C-alpha atoms as one frame of an Amber mdcrd trajectory, in Angstrom:
protein
  -4.806  -0.305 -31.364  -6.446   0.276 -34.742  -8.103   3.483 -35.824  -9.801
   5.218 -32.939 -10.444   2.103 -30.883  -9.722   2.289 -27.176  -9.427  -1.459
 -26.868  -6.267  -3.465 -26.346  -5.914  -7.234 -26.633  -3.240  -8.817 -24.442
  -0.719 -10.725 -26.538   0.615 -12.548 -23.485  -0.726 -13.214 -19.994  -0.509
 -10.345 -17.513   0.381 -11.373 -13.947   0.048  -9.315 -10.778   0.924 -10.584
  -7.316  -1.549  -8.965  -4.923  -2.808  -9.304  -1.383  -5.254 -11.873  -2.835
  -2.445 -13.915  -4.396  -1.147 -14.311  -7.936  -3.732 -13.029 -10.437  -3.482
 -13.525 -14.189  -5.301 -11.913 -17.081  -4.990 -14.375 -19.987  -3.533 -13.657
 -23.400  -6.358 -12.521 -25.659  -8.190 -10.618 -22.893  -9.470  -7.236 -24.120
  -9.232  -4.098 -21.979  -9.847  -0.386 -22.490  -7.429   0.831 -19.831  -9.055
   3.136 -17.315 -12.667   3.729 -18.367 -12.415   7.497 -18.128 -14.398   9.963
 -20.266 -12.162  11.535 -22.908 -12.823  15.009 -21.446 -10.756  13.955 -18.389
  -7.826  12.477 -20.345  -5.665  15.569 -19.848  -5.789  14.790 -16.126  -5.599
  11.004 -16.373  -4.686   9.327 -19.639  -6.330   5.869 -19.591  -3.331   4.313
 -21.332  -0.484   5.626 -19.214   0.350   5.757 -15.519  -0.920   2.654 -13.747
  -2.812   1.207 -16.710  -1.604  -2.211 -15.592  -3.927  -2.020 -12.588  -6.908
  -1.436 -14.874  -6.257  -4.665 -16.798  -7.079  -6.884 -13.834  -9.893  -4.565
 -12.758 -11.508  -5.038 -16.167 -11.050  -8.807 -15.826 -12.508  -8.795 -12.315
 -15.555  -6.861 -13.580 -16.175  -9.289 -16.462 -18.385 -12.368 -16.424 -15.347
 -14.325 -17.671 -13.371 -13.695 -14.469 -12.287 -16.946 -12.807 -11.688 -15.343
  -9.397 -15.224 -14.546  -8.224 -14.319 -11.367  -6.353 -17.054  -9.096  -5.123
 -17.232  -5.671  -6.701 -15.690  -4.137  -3.553 -12.810  -6.640  -3.652 -12.238
  -5.884  -7.347 -12.210  -2.143  -6.637  -9.862  -2.595  -3.685  -7.493  -4.563
  -5.936  -7.583  -1.671  -8.410  -6.547   0.685  -5.608  -3.800  -1.722  -4.525
  -2.579  -2.053  -8.114  -2.496   1.703  -8.663  -0.400   2.110  -5.505   1.981
  -0.639  -6.698   2.307   1.144 -10.063   3.195   4.433  -8.399   0.018   6.349
  -9.222  -0.010   9.446  -6.988  -2.282   9.258  -3.924  -4.782  11.953  -5.010
  -5.196  10.492  -8.488  -5.701   6.927  -7.252  -8.164   8.053  -4.582 -10.153
  10.025  -7.164 -10.249   7.078  -9.577 -11.140   4.658  -6.783 -14.012   6.827
  -5.540 -15.368   7.279  -9.073 -15.257   3.499  -9.593 -17.060   2.933  -6.284
 -19.768   5.430  -7.275 -20.334   4.446 -10.902 -18.792   0.984 -11.373 -21.979
  -0.896 -10.484 -23.158  -0.296 -14.068 -20.312  -2.375 -15.479 -19.799  -5.123
 -12.908 -20.829  -8.546 -14.288 -20.372 -11.204 -11.607 -20.551 -14.895 -12.352
 -24.031 -16.275 -11.843
């Protein structure tokens, strides 16, 4: 991360085995971790606990995603990933509900 950028570029593929199968974010994919306003970072740092789950969520929300998941499926995979990463129940439920409420602005399905 350079300067004050919140973006990370994967230097190698990131693989997660989920209920939907083996999912891979390719090397070179750019993510911002959890897309959480900086005012809430004291409660949930976007680059720490469970950030791995946000990598595939960002991929699943992008037009470049090869999987074609619906927004609900992408959000459910985020919840599954947070649980697999050990994010506490209350925190993952709060993040999941916020994504369900506001994520529509950022979801870019394949056309």
